[in-house]
Structure formats: C-alpha cells, structure tokens
C-alpha angles and dihedrals in degrees: 000000000000119000122214119206115202118228116242123231091256092056095060127049136165113260128210090260090067095248134114113253136183105238104190092122094038092057094046101052132060116269095251091052089048090053092049090049089051091052091047093050092049091048092050091052091049092049090049092050093049092047090050090051091050091049090050089052091055093041097051093033098197093179092054091048090050092049089052088056091248088292102146095198093052091045092051092046093050100042104024085230107135097177093119095047102048111103124201115258098236106029103030090226118139110267094222089073089064093041091056088087091070097069090041091053092046092053094048091044091052092050093050093043091051090049092050092047092049090048092050093046092047092056115075120227090252092055090048090052090050093049092043092060093187125119115226117255092225121043 
C-alpha cells in the first residue's frame, strides 16, 4: 500500500512566477547556486520546446506536402510519411487533426520558456535573493 506524506508549510512557498513550488533544493543550496539552477532549468525547458518544434516540422513536413501539391497519396508515396492518411480506429477521422495540438503546444511552450529565461537572466542573483525571502536551511 502506498504511503503519502503531506508537505509541511516550510516545504512549499510561493515563487515570483505566481506558482506553488517545492523548495527543498532551494533551501539547501546557496542563493547564487539556486539562481544558476533556475537559469539552467529555464534553458533546458526552452531547448526541449525548440527541439519539439523542430521534430514537429520534420514529422508534419509541410514543405513536402506543399511540393506534392497537397496530394496526400503522392506525399505518402514519396516520403513514406503516412501521418495524413492514418485514420483513428473508432471515429475514422484522420489522426493528424488530433496531433495538431503538438506543434501548438511546442510553440506556446517555447514562448513561455523564453520569457521565463529572459526574466531569470534579467534579475541579478541579489534581486532573486531579495524576492525569494527565504533563508537557506544550510549555511
């Protein structure tokens, strides 16, 4: 049987991005290290979002579909990419209509990640410490 351990009030605090965060690492490391970890985390999310967008570009291959004259059969025959021909099992609707959310999510994720990274980089470590308002657990 799984056990659930409730978080205490000191384990969770409101961050400057108006979200609840678990701050076990943030309280255990020096402020400068915490700031560097924040920049690194924002950069990793941005890289992931951009890579997802690039993979969607190759997956949907809009240029190849345009070159095929938007003929799905010719596109599939030339590229062996059957994304536009695969129907759903139950509805018979093309699956790519449901998969269209993936590039939309990757674009919005990249925009938000770039905004978060710019915000983190614009704030100095001293300003972050002041906004953070939490004393480290280990000094």
